[in-house]
C-alpha positions as CSV (number, residue, x, y, z in Angstrom):
1,X,16.5,6.2,-3.6
2,X,17.4,6.2,-7.3
3,X,16.5,9.1,-9.7
4,X,16.2,8.8,-13.4
5,X,13.6,8.2,-16.0
6,X,16.0,5.7,-17.6
7,X,16.8,2.9,-15.0
8,X,20.0,2.0,-16.8
9,X,21.4,5.4,-16.2
10,X,19.9,6.0,-12.7
11,X,22.0,7.3,-9.8
12,X,21.9,6.9,-6.1
13,X,20.3,10.0,-4.6
14,X,20.8,9.1,-1.0
15,X,18.8,7.6,1.9
16,X,15.4,8.5,3.4
17,X,15.5,7.9,7.1
18,X,12.8,8.7,9.6
19,X,11.2,5.4,10.5
20,X,12.0,3.7,13.7
21,X,12.0,0.2,12.2
22,X,12.7,-1.7,8.9
23,X,10.9,-0.2,5.9
24,X,8.6,-2.9,4.5
25,X,6.9,-1.1,1.7
26,X,7.3,2.0,-0.5
27,X,5.1,3.5,-3.3
28,X,5.2,6.7,-5.2
29,X,2.2,8.9,-6.1
30,X,1.2,9.7,-9.6
31,X,2.8,13.2,-9.3
32,X,6.3,11.7,-8.7
33,X,6.7,14.4,-5.9
34,X,5.2,12.3,-3.1
35,X,6.4,9.0,-1.8
36,X,4.7,6.9,1.0
37,X,6.6,4.3,3.0
38,X,5.5,1.7,5.6
39,X,7.5,0.2,8.3
40,X,7.9,-2.3,11.2
41,X,7.5,0.8,13.5
42,X,3.7,0.5,12.7
43,X,3.6,3.8,10.9
44,X,3.4,5.1,7.3
45,X,5.4,8.2,6.3
46,X,4.6,10.6,3.6
47,X,7.6,12.2,1.9
48,X,8.0,15.2,-0.2
49,X,10.6,14.4,-2.9
50,X,10.8,17.8,-4.6
51,X,11.9,20.1,-1.7
52,X,15.5,21.5,-2.0
53,X,17.7,19.0,-0.2
54,X,21.2,18.7,1.1
55,X,23.5,16.2,-0.6
56,X,22.5,12.6,0.1
57,X,19.0,13.4,1.4
58,X,16.6,13.2,-1.5
59,X,13.3,14.0,0.3
60,X,11.8,15.2,3.6
61,X,9.2,13.5,5.8
62,X,6.0,15.5,5.7
63,X,3.5,13.4,7.8
64,X,3.7,10.4,10.0
65,X,0.5,8.3,9.8
66,X,-0.3,6.5,13.0
67,X,-3.1,4.0,13.6
68,X,-1.8,0.4,13.0
69,X,-1.1,-1.7,16.1
70,X,1.5,-3.9,14.3
71,X,3.9,-3.9,11.4
72,X,2.8,-2.2,8.1
73,X,3.4,-4.9,5.5
74,X,2.0,-3.4,2.3
75,X,1.0,0.0,0.8
76,X,-0.9,0.8,-2.4
77,X,-1.8,4.2,-3.9
78,X,-5.0,5.2,-5.6
79,X,-4.5,6.0,-9.3
80,X,-5.1,9.7,-8.6
81,X,-2.6,9.8,-5.7
82,X,-5.3,11.1,-3.3
83,X,-5.4,7.9,-1.1
84,X,-3.0,5.4,0.3
85,X,-4.0,2.0,1.4
86,X,-2.1,0.0,4.0
87,X,-2.2,-3.6,5.2
88,X,-0.8,-4.6,8.6
89,X,0.0,-7.5,10.8
90,X,-2.8,-6.1,13.1
91,X,-5.2,-7.9,10.6
92,X,-6.6,-4.6,9.2
93,X,-6.4,-2.4,6.2
94,X,-6.5,1.4,6.5
95,X,-7.5,4.0,3.9
96,X,-5.6,7.2,4.3
97,X,-6.2,10.6,2.8
98,X,-2.7,11.7,1.5
99,X,-3.3,15.4,1.7
100,X,-4.3,15.4,5.4
101,X,-2.7,12.2,6.6
102,X,-6.0,11.2,8.2
103,X,-7.2,7.6,8.4
104,X,-10.7,7.7,6.9
105,X,-11.6,4.1,7.1
106,X,-10.4,0.9,8.8
107,X,-11.2,-2.4,7.1
108,X,-11.7,-5.4,9.4
109,X,-12.2,-9.0,8.3
110,X,-8.9,-10.8,8.1
111,X,-8.2,-13.2,10.9
112,X,-4.4,-13.1,10.6
113,X,-1.7,-10.7,9.2
114,X,-2.6,-8.8,6.0
115,X,0.4,-9.2,3.6
116,X,-0.6,-7.3,0.5
117,X,-3.2,-4.7,-0.7
118,X,-4.1,-3.2,-4.0
119,X,-6.6,-0.8,-5.6
120,X,-8.5,-1.5,-8.8
121,X,-7.6,0.9,-11.7
122,X,-10.8,2.8,-11.2
123,X,-10.3,3.0,-7.4
124,X,-13.7,1.5,-6.8
125,X,-12.4,-1.8,-5.4
126,X,-9.8,-2.9,-3.0
127,X,-8.2,-6.3,-2.8
128,X,-6.2,-7.8,0.2
129,X,-4.7,-11.1,1.1
130,X,-2.9,-12.5,4.1
131,X,-1.7,-15.3,6.3
132,X,-5.3,-16.4,6.9
133,X,-5.1,-17.9,3.3
134,X,-7.9,-15.6,2.0
135,X,-8.2,-13.0,-0.6
136,X,-10.8,-10.3,0.1
137,X,-12.5,-8.0,-2.4
138,X,-13.8,-4.8,-0.7
139,X,-15.6,-1.7,-1.8
140,X,-14.2,1.6,-0.6
141,X,-16.7,2.0,2.2
142,X,-15.2,-1.1,3.9
143,X,-17.7,-3.8,2.9
144,X,-16.4,-7.2,1.9
145,X,-17.9,-8.0,-1.4
146,X,-16.3,-11.5,-1.8
147,X,-13.9,-13.7,0.1
148,X,-11.8,-16.2,-1.9
149,X,-10.9,-18.8,0.7
150,X,-10.8,-22.1,-1.3
151,X,-8.4,-23.4,-3.9
152,X,-5.8,-22.9,-5.1
153,X,-4.1,-21.4,-2.0
154,X,-3.4,-23.9,0.8
155,X,-0.9,-21.5,2.5
156,X,-0.4,-17.8,2.9
157,X,-1.4,-15.5,0.1
158,X,1.4,-13.0,-0.3
159,X,0.6,-10.9,-3.4
160,X,-2.6,-9.6,-5.1
161,X,-3.6,-7.5,-8.1
162,X,-6.9,-6.6,-9.5
163,X,-7.7,-5.7,-13.1
164,X,-10.8,-5.2,-15.1
165,X,-11.8,-8.0,-17.5
166,X,-13.2,-7.5,-21.0
167,X,-16.7,-7.5,-19.5
168,X,-17.2,-4.2,-17.7
169,X,-19.1,-5.7,-14.8
170,X,-16.3,-8.2,-14.0
171,X,-12.9,-8.0,-12.4
172,X,-10.0,-10.3,-12.6
173,X,-8.3,-11.1,-9.3
174,X,-4.7,-12.3,-9.5
175,X,-2.8,-13.8,-6.5
176,X,0.4,-15.5,-5.5
177,X,1.4,-17.4,-2.5
């Protein structure tokens, strides 16, 4: 963990350790006091980064979020920091309430590992992609609004982003793979 508003002058703060497997994803909340990590132990961990710590330990684990049946591969945070979204090799996405650690929704539709997830800026849409070579656009109640499964991806889709376009009713979906 590095701490500084200026990356060039950042310093090592220490190591966060609580997962039982490799950490595969990490994201910070809008408040800079909360961090969420995902791991190959199938769990997400919510960290408090503001508690008084001993040297070399920059934060404490607050909640362990359980529910995925395989590796957590990607995490995204809602713009208000209230929700975390996770993608997993169990072919699902899960929407978590950060304050309680409760899974409020499971998204099913991918036929292989989910590799990346993202929220739209207004938190009204979710985008996911994976080893099934698809990109899926969801609403927050878990309904698939669109599946992009044709060109240009002939292999795994490994990264996604969603942004509003100039027309308010449209969104721009970006992907890599």
